[in-house]
C-alpha positions in Angstrom: 16.1 13.5 -23.8 15.3 16.5 -21.5 11.9 15.0 -20.6 13.4 11.6 -20.0 16.0 13.0 -17.5 13.2 14.7 -15.5 11.3 11.5 -15.0 11.3 10.5 -11.2 11.7 6.9 -12.2 15.0 7.5 -13.9 16.3 9.8 -11.1 15.5 7.2 -8.4 16.9 4.3 -10.5 20.2 6.2 -11.2 20.6 7.0 -7.5 19.8 3.5 -6.4 22.3 1.9 -8.9 25.0 4.3 -7.7 24.4 3.3 -4.1 24.5 -0.4 -5.1 28.0 0.3 -6.5 29.0 2.2 -3.4 27.7 -0.7 -1.2 29.6 -3.3 -3.3 32.9 -1.3 -3.2 32.6 -0.5 0.5 31.1 -3.5 2.3 32.1 -2.2 5.7 29.9 0.9 5.2 27.4 1.3 8.1 23.8 0.3 7.1 22.4 3.5 8.7 24.6 5.6 6.4 23.5 3.7 3.3 19.8 3.9 4.3 20.3 7.7 5.0 21.8 8.2 1.6 18.9 6.2 -0.1 16.3 8.3 1.9 18.0 11.6 0.8 17.7 10.4 -2.8 14.1 9.5 -2.4 13.4 12.9 -0.7 15.0 14.8 -3.6 12.9 12.8 -6.1 9.8 13.5 -4.0 10.6 17.2 -4.2 10.9 16.9 -7.9 7.4 15.5 -8.3 6.1 18.9 -7.3 7.8 20.7 -10.2 8.0 18.0 -12.9 4.4 18.6 -14.0 5.2 22.3 -14.6 8.2 21.3 -16.8 6.7 18.4 -18.7 3.1 19.5 -18.7 0.1 17.3 -18.1 -0.4 14.7 -20.8 0.8 11.3 -22.2 4.3 10.6 -23.3 6.3 7.8 -25.0 3.5 7.0 -27.5 0.8 6.9 -24.9 2.6 4.5 -22.5 3.2 7.0 -19.7 0.9 9.6 -18.3 1.6 12.8 -16.2 -1.7 13.7 -14.5 -3.2 14.3 -11.1 -3.6 10.6 -10.4 0.0 9.7 -11.3 1.5 12.6 -9.3 -0.6 11.8 -6.2 0.5 8.1 -6.2 4.2 8.9 -7.0 4.2 11.1 -3.9 2.4 8.5 -1.9 4.9 5.8 -2.9 8.0 8.0 -2.2 6.7 8.9 1.2 6.2 5.2 1.9 9.8 4.5 0.7 11.3 7.1 3.0 9.6 5.7 6.1 10.4 2.1 5.1 14.1 3.0 4.6 14.1 4.6 8.1 12.5 1.4 9.4 14.9 -0.8 7.5 17.9 1.0 9.0 16.5 0.1 12.5 16.0 -3.5 11.5 19.2 -4.1 9.5 21.2 -4.6 12.7 19.4 -7.9 13.2 20.5 -9.2 9.8 23.5 -11.5 9.5 24.2 -10.8 5.8 23.0 -8.9 2.7 22.4 -5.8 4.6 23.1 -3.4 1.8 20.8 -5.3 -0.6 18.0 -5.3 2.0 18.4 -1.5 2.4 18.5 -0.7 -1.4 15.9 -3.1 -2.8 13.0 -1.1 -1.5 14.2 1.8 -3.7 14.3 -0.5 -6.8 10.8 -1.7 -5.9 9.6 1.9 -5.8 10.9 2.5 -9.3 8.3 -0.1 -10.4 5.7 1.6 -8.2 6.4 5.0 -9.8 6.1 3.5 -13.3 2.9 1.8 -12.3 1.4 5.1 -11.2 1.9 6.5 -14.7 1.2 3.4 -16.8 -1.6 3.8 -19.4 -0.8 0.7 -21.3 -1.0 -2.9 -20.2 2.5 -3.6 -21.5 4.1 -1.0 -19.2 1.7 -1.9 -16.4 2.8 -5.6 -16.5 6.5 -4.7 -16.6 6.1 -2.4 -13.7 4.1 -4.9 -11.7 6.7 -7.6 -12.3 9.5 -5.3 -11.2 7.7 -4.7 -7.9 6.8 -8.3 -7.4 10.2 -9.8 -8.2 11.8 -7.3 -5.7 9.4 -8.4 -3.1 10.3 -12.1 -3.7 13.8 -11.3 -2.5 12.8 -8.9 0.3 10.3 -11.3 1.9 12.9 -14.2 2.0 16.0 -12.2 2.8 16.4 -13.7 6.3 17.7 -17.0 5.0 18.5 -18.2 8.5 14.8 -18.1 9.5 12.5 -20.9 8.4 9.4 -18.6 8.7 10.9 -16.1 6.3 11.8 -18.8 3.7 8.3 -20.3 4.0 6.8 -16.8 3.5 9.0 -16.3 0.5 8.0 -19.5 -1.2 4.3 -18.9 -0.6 4.6 -15.3 -1.9 6.5 -16.7 -5.0 3.8 -19.3 -5.8 0.9 -16.9 -5.3 2.7 -14.2 -7.2 3.3 -16.5 -10.2 -0.4 -17.6 -10.1 -1.6 -14.0 -10.2 0.8 -13.2 -13.0 -0.7 -16.0 -15.0 -4.2 -14.7 -14.6 -3.0 -11.2 -15.6 -1.2 -12.4 -18.7 -4.1 -14.5 -19.9 -6.5 -11.6 -19.4 -4.3 -9.1 -21.3 -3.9 -11.7 -24.1 -7.6 -12.2 -24.4 -8.2 -8.4 -24.3 -5.6 -7.8 -27.0 -7.2 -10.5 -29.2 -10.6 -8.7 -28.9 -9.5 -5.1 -29.2 -6.1 -5.2 -31.1 -4.5 -2.9 -28.6 -3.0 -2.8 -25.1 -3.4 0.9 -24.5 -6.1 1.9 -22.0 -7.6 4.7 -24.1 -7.5 2.7 -27.4 -9.3 -0.2 -25.6 -11.9 2.2 -24.3 -12.5 3.6 -27.8 -12.9 0.1 -29.2 -15.4 -0.8 -26.5 -17.4 2.3 -27.3 -17.5 1.5 -31.0 -19.1 -1.9 -30.8 -21.1 -4.3 -28.7 -19.7 -6.2 -25.7 -19.1 -9.9 -26.1 -18.5 -12.7 -23.5 -14.8 -12.9 -24.5 -14.3 -9.3 -23.4 -16.0 -9.9 -20.1 -13.9 -13.0 -19.6 -10.7 -11.0 -20.2 -11.8 -8.4 -17.8 -12.6 -11.0 -15.1 -9.1 -12.6 -15.5 -7.4 -9.1 -15.2 -9.5 -8.3 -12.1 -8.6 -11.6 -10.5 -4.9 -11.0 -11.1 -5.2 -7.6 -9.5 -7.2 -8.9 -6.6 -4.3 -11.1 -5.6 -2.2 -8.0 -5.4 -4.6 -6.2 -3.1 -5.4 -9.3 -1.1 -9.2 -9.2 -1.7 -11.2 -12.3 -0.6 -11.0 -15.1 -1.9 -7.5 -14.2 -3.1 -6.1 -13.4 0.3 -4.8 -16.7 1.6 -1.1 -15.6 1.3 -1.4 -12.5 3.5 -1.2 -13.8 7.1 1.7 -16.2 6.6 3.7 -13.8 4.4 3.1 -10.8 6.7 4.1 -12.8 9.8 7.2 -14.4 8.2 8.6 -11.4 6.3 10.9 -8.8 8.0 8.7 -6.1 9.6 9.8 -3.3 7.2 9.0 -5.5 4.3 5.6 -6.3 5.8 4.9 -2.5 6.1 5.9 -2.0 2.5 3.6 -4.8 1.4 0.7 -3.6 3.5 1.0 0.0 2.3 2.9 0.3 -0.9 2.1 -2.9 -2.7 -1.6 -2.6 -1.7 -1.8 1.0 -3.1 -0.1 -0.3 -6.3 -3.1 -2.6 -6.9 -5.6 0.2 -6.3 -3.9 2.7 -8.6 -4.2 0.2 -11.4 -7.9 -0.5 -10.5 -8.6 3.2 -10.5 -7.0 3.6 -13.9 -9.0 0.8 -15.3 -12.5 1.2 -13.8 -12.8 4.9 -13.2 -10.3 6.8 -15.4 -9.4 4.7 -18.5 -9.7 1.2 -19.9 -13.0 -0.1 -18.6 -14.8 3.1 -17.6 -17.2 2.6 -20.5 -20.8 3.0 -19.3 -21.8 -0.4 -20.6 -19.1 -2.0 -18.4 -19.8 0.0 -15.2 -22.7 -2.2 -14.0 -20.5 -5.3 -14.4 -17.4 -3.9 -12.7 -19.6 -2.3 -10.1 -21.3 -5.6 -9.2 -18.1 -7.5 -9.2 -16.4 -5.0 -6.9 -19.4 -4.8 -4.6 -19.3 -8.6 -4.0 -15.6 -8.6 -3.5 -15.9 -5.6 -1.1 -18.5 -7.3 1.0 -16.6 -10.6 1.3 -13.3 -8.9 2.0 -14.5 -6.5 4.7 -16.3 -9.3 6.6 -13.6 -12.0 6.4 -10.7 -9.7 7.0 -12.3 -8.1 10.1 -13.6 -11.2 11.8 -10.5 -13.3 11.0 -8.4 -10.7 12.9 -10.3 -11.3 16.2 -8.5 -14.5 17.4 -5.0 -13.4 16.4 -2.4 -12.9 19.1 0.6 -12.1 16.8 0.6 -8.4 16.0 1.9 -8.8 12.5 -0.6 -11.5 11.7 -3.4 -9.4 13.2 -2.4 -6.4 11.1 -2.3 -8.7 8.1 -5.9 -9.7 8.5 -6.9 -6.2 9.4 -5.2 -5.0 6.1 -7.6 -7.3 4.3 -10.5 -5.6 6.0 -9.1 -2.2 5.0 -8.9 -3.4 1.4 -12.6 -4.3 1.7 -13.4 -0.7 2.7 -11.4 0.7 -0.2 -13.2 -1.7 -2.7 -16.5 -0.5 -1.2 -15.7 3.0 -2.3 -14.2 1.9 -5.6 -17.4 0.0 -6.5 -19.4 3.3 -6.5 -17.9 4.7 -9.8 -18.5 8.2 -8.6 -16.3 11.3 -7.7 -17.2 10.8 -4.0 -16.1 7.2 -4.2 -12.7 8.1 -5.7 -12.3 10.8 -3.1 -13.0 8.2 -0.4 -10.5 5.8 -1.9 -7.7 8.3 -1.9 -8.4 9.7 1.6 -8.6 6.1 3.0 -5.3 5.2 1.5 -3.6 8.4 3.0 -5.1 7.6 6.4 -3.8 4.0 6.2 -0.4 5.3 4.9 0.3 7.3 8.1 -1.3 5.0 10.6 0.0 1.8 9.1 3.6 3.0 8.8 3.5 4.4 12.3 2.3 1.0 13.7 4.8 -1.1 11.8 7.7 1.2 12.6 7.0 1.0 16.3 6.5 -2.8 16.1 9.9 -3.0 14.4 11.7 -1.0 17.1 9.8 -2.5 20.1 9.9 -6.1 18.9 13.7 -5.9 18.4 14.1 -5.1 22.1 11.4 -7.3 23.7 12.3 -10.1 21.2 8.8 -10.9 20.3 5.8 -9.8 18.3 3.0 -11.4 20.4 0.4 -9.2 22.1 1.8 -10.4 25.5 5.2 -9.0 24.6 3.6 -5.5 24.4 2.0 -5.8 27.9 2.7 -2.7 30.0 4.5 -0.9 27.2 3.2 2.4 28.5 5.5 1.9 31.5 8.5 0.8 29.5 8.2 3.4 26.7 5.4 6.0 27.0 6.2 7.4 23.6 6.1 4.1 21.8 2.8 3.2 23.6 1.3 6.5 22.7 2.3 6.3 19.0 0.9 2.7 18.7 -2.3 3.8 20.5 -2.8 6.7 18.0 -2.1 4.4 15.0 -4.6 1.8 16.2 -7.3 4.2 17.2 -7.0 5.9 13.8 -7.3 2.5 12.0 -10.3 1.8 14.2 -11.9 5.0 12.8 -12.4 7.0 15.9 -12.7 10.8 15.5 -11.0 13.2 15.3 -8.1 11.1 13.8 -7.6 10.7 10.1 -8.9 7.2 10.0 -12.3 8.4 10.9 -12.4 10.7 7.8 -11.5 7.7 5.6 -14.2 5.3 7.0 -16.8 8.1 7.0 -16.0 8.9 3.3 -16.4 5.3 2.3 -19.7 4.8 4.0 -21.0 8.1 2.7 -20.1 7.2 -0.9 -21.7 3.7 -0.6 -24.9 5.3 1.0 -25.1 7.8 -1.8 -25.2 5.0 -4.3 -27.9 3.0 -2.3 -25.5 0.2 -1.4 -27.2 -0.2 2.0 -26.0 -3.8 2.5 -22.4 -2.7 2.1 -23.0 0.2 4.5 -24.4 -2.3 7.0 -21.4 -4.6 6.6 -19.0 -1.7 6.9 -20.6 -0.5 10.2 -20.4 -4.1 11.6 -16.8 -4.4 10.5 -15.9 -1.0 12.0 -17.5 -2.0 15.3 -15.7 -5.4 15.4 -12.5 -3.6 14.5 -12.9 -1.4 17.6 -12.6 -4.5 19.7 -9.3 -5.9 18.5 -7.6 -2.5 18.0 -8.6 -1.3 21.5 -7.6 -4.7 22.9 -4.0 -3.9 21.9 -4.3 -0.5 23.6 -5.5 -2.4 26.7 -2.5 -4.6 26.7 -0.2 -1.6 26.5 -1.9 0.5 29.2 -3.8 -1.8 31.5 -1.7 -4.9 31.7 1.4 -5.1 33.8 4.8 -5.7 32.2 6.5 -9.0 32.6 8.8 -9.4 35.6 12.2 -8.2 34.9 11.2 -6.3 31.8 13.6 -3.6 30.8 12.7 -0.2 29.4 12.2 0.1 25.7 14.5 2.8 24.4 14.0 4.8 21.2 16.8 6.6 19.4 16.6 10.3 18.5 15.9 9.4 14.9 13.1 7.0 15.9 11.5 9.6 18.2 11.5 12.2 15.4 9.7 9.8 13.0 7.2 8.7 15.6 6.3 12.3 16.4 6.1 13.2 12.7 3.7 10.4 11.8 1.7 10.8 15.0 1.3 14.5 14.2 0.2 13.7 10.6 -2.5 11.3 11.9 -3.8 13.9 14.3 -3.4 17.2 12.4 -4.7 15.9 9.0 -7.6 14.3 10.9 -8.6 17.8 12.2 -7.4 19.9 9.3 -7.9 18.1 6.0 -7.4 20.9 3.5 -4.0 19.8 2.2 -5.3 16.3 1.5 -8.5 17.6 0.0 -6.5 19.9 -2.4 -4.4 16.9 -3.5 -7.4 14.7 -4.1 -9.2 17.5 -6.1 -6.2 17.5 -8.5 -6.7 13.8 -9.0 -10.4 14.3 -9.8 -9.6 16.9 -12.4 -7.7 14.2 -14.3 -11.0 12.4 -14.8 -12.9 15.6 -15.8 -16.0 14.6 -13.8 
């Protein structure tokens, strides 16, 4: 019981349910106060993740369903940081909602409970339950603006695609269980090592990979991203782009590099499959972003391109590849959340999300323009910002494994990305604001978050020791 009480999932769930009760009993409670209370709870849980491993010890619990190791701790902290920023963002956005404000502010915490479980899942049963908790919460969040047709359309599309991906995942798990007699990652790996591979196993693996590729929006399973990202509330879009995408990658890391399918006989198959997916994803996501004029839609396509870069590193099956995956995710965490937060604040005041609406932003709000410029320059991979370290690590890992075609595609994609990211900067700094445009004002809380995220992008780009230390703890879990 003592171990159970120390689990961050239980702590966050208890805090969230308590806030749901408070919100139901006090409907007049200001959204900002509720969001602040949820963020305080998430911060306390985040602090607990630094001491829980010392109390519980590294290992597997609950009959091998739940792991406490470097990989799980890294991603729990990743998801909790994402939640704190999304709650901050949601508090700014909640004023535009006509109803269900409390549910909109608290559902991200419930989603994060599923993400935390997913980070520690070492069994397909727990992995599936955690994924569904995340997905069902997102169904509600995406369509929470019931008075907007675009939000309802995005919700329906996400529901259909989510159900389809769940079907692939369930069939894959069923086939795998029929072949191995287990749903535990380690037991499956031992079964694979004991006997020859058969086509049914490869078919099961393919179905599972397809289901997960829907979650990370890899080509050709990306069709839902632009419309859902554009139609969903901006804080939800940020959560989808950062948190949900990282959730798919933590499962893939568990399966192809740490447990499950890391058997040497399967590495060539998974490596080839991921290589093809990486090439298609990085090219289509990057080039499809070029003609976009809606910022959220543009970031939706660019997030597909970023997923391609991460898949490129994942396909290497090496320590350097895993290192590159984690650093890239951290770089996208800070830059992506900074960009989406400022879009949330600015779009609410200029009443638009088109590129033209951000013309002359440097004259209307120098801090907002500076923060967006830092975020986009980092995502473009320009030194010395953190995004440069992420892209360089991916390309170095692919080059080391002689994946020269992927390196070439990555260089082309990075060059094309420079064009549309710097085009946004040009709109903000070189274009004149529209006639009669009023200044864009940031609250004190918004300024604090902008400076914090901007500093993280710059400082961690120059001084990467804290990130390198965290990544090394993850690599120790694999015992490379």
